[in-house]
Structure formats: structure tokens, C-alpha cells
N, C-alpha and C positions, 0 to 999 in steps of 0.2 A: 855311157854316152853323155857328152857334155850338153847342157841345155843352151839353147840360143839365148843370147842376151838381147834385150830390146832397147832401142833408143827411146827416150822419154818423149811423149807428145808435148808440144808447146803448152805451157800453162800447168802441166802436171807437177813439175818440180817443186813449185811453191808449196802446194798442199802436202807433198811428201816430206818436205823439210819441216813445215809447221807440225805435222803429225809426229815426226821424229823428235822434235824439240819439246813436244808436250810431255815426253818422258823425263825431261830434265835438261839442264844446260849441257852443251857438247861443243867441242871444237870441230872444225870443218872435216878433218879426216874421220873423226868418229861418226859424224852424220853420214858420210859416204858409206862407211863400213856397215852401219846399222841398216840403211836402206837396202844395201846388197844382201845382208844377212836375212832380213825379214822377207825379202822377195825371193829367197833361195837362189841368189846369184843371177836372177833373171834381169833385174833392173840395174843399169849401170849409170852412174853419175860421174861425169868428167869434171875435173877442176875448172876447166874453162867455162863450164856452165854453173857450177856450184857457187863460186865466189861472186859473180855478178848477181846471182839470185839472192844471196845473203845480203849483199850491199843494197839491192833494190828493196828487200823486205825491211831492212834496217831504216832506210829513208822513209818508208811508209809507216813506220812505228810498230810493225808487227813483231819485231825482235829487237833485243838490245845485245850489245857485245861488251865484253870486258876482258882484259888480259889476265891470264892465270898461268899456272904451271901444269903441263900435261903429265900423264902417267909415266912418260919417259923422261921426266924432269926437264922438259923443254918449255920455253915460253910459247904459249898458244892463245889465240883469241877464242873465248868461249861465248857462244850465242845462247840466249834464252828467250822464251816466249814472253810477250807482254800481254796485258789485258786485251788490247786491241788485236793482238795475234790470236788469242784464244777465241775471240769473237769471229775473226776471219776464218779460222779453222772450222768452227761450227758451220758457218755459211758454206764454205767449200765442201765439207763432208756431205751436207744436204744436197748441194748441186751435183756432186759425183754420184750419189745414190740414185738421184733421178736420171742422170745421164746413163748410168750403168743399166738400170732397169729398162730404159727406152731402147738402148742399143741391143740388149739381149732380146727384146721383143722383135726388133727388126731382123736380127740374125737368126731368129727362130730358136734361141737358146733357152727361153723362159718356159716354165711349165704352164701349159694352158689349163685353165679351170673351166669346168662345165661340161 
């Protein structure tokens, strides 16, 4: 049975890209593949969302880009995390942790203590 794919919530894509790039520089297609692979094909990132997000994060100084050669011997733009991007990732991870815990409580998914 094929798993349903989920559209990403607004604001989620940036943190997923930052986390993915924390593993090292990647070109756009590799970022998409990695997010899909790690999410076991549940999360889907469309090109129409990816590149505007990458450009926005580049303008904010969270990532830097440089041209290189892909594994297919094609010219590709590689993105890498900056110091500011690492700081932003840390803040975003903390926020997502709190949001996840709070949402789980509201939905009755958290283990009650006591």
C-alpha cells in the first residue's frame, strides 16, 4: 500500500532544508531526494517551492551557493549552510520541539505522567 504524501505546512520547508544542508553541501535535486528519503517518501517538495525557499534563505544569509559539477557531470548550484544558518537551525529545532510537544498534548498523543 502506497503511503500518502503530505504537503508541507507553510514555514516547514526552511527548517527541513536547513537540517538537510547541515549534512553538507547539496544541489537542489539532492536536497529534494534527501528530504523524501529521510521522510520515507511521506514529505514531498516541489521545485516551485524549493527554489524560492533557497533564494529566500540565501538573501537572509542562512545559506550560500556556488556552482559546481554534479555526480552526473552537469553544472549545478550547490548550497551550504552558513554560521547564521546553523544558528537559525538551532532556533528552529527548538521551536519545532516545543510545538510538537504542545500539539501532541492537545491531540492526546503524549504519555501522561502521574
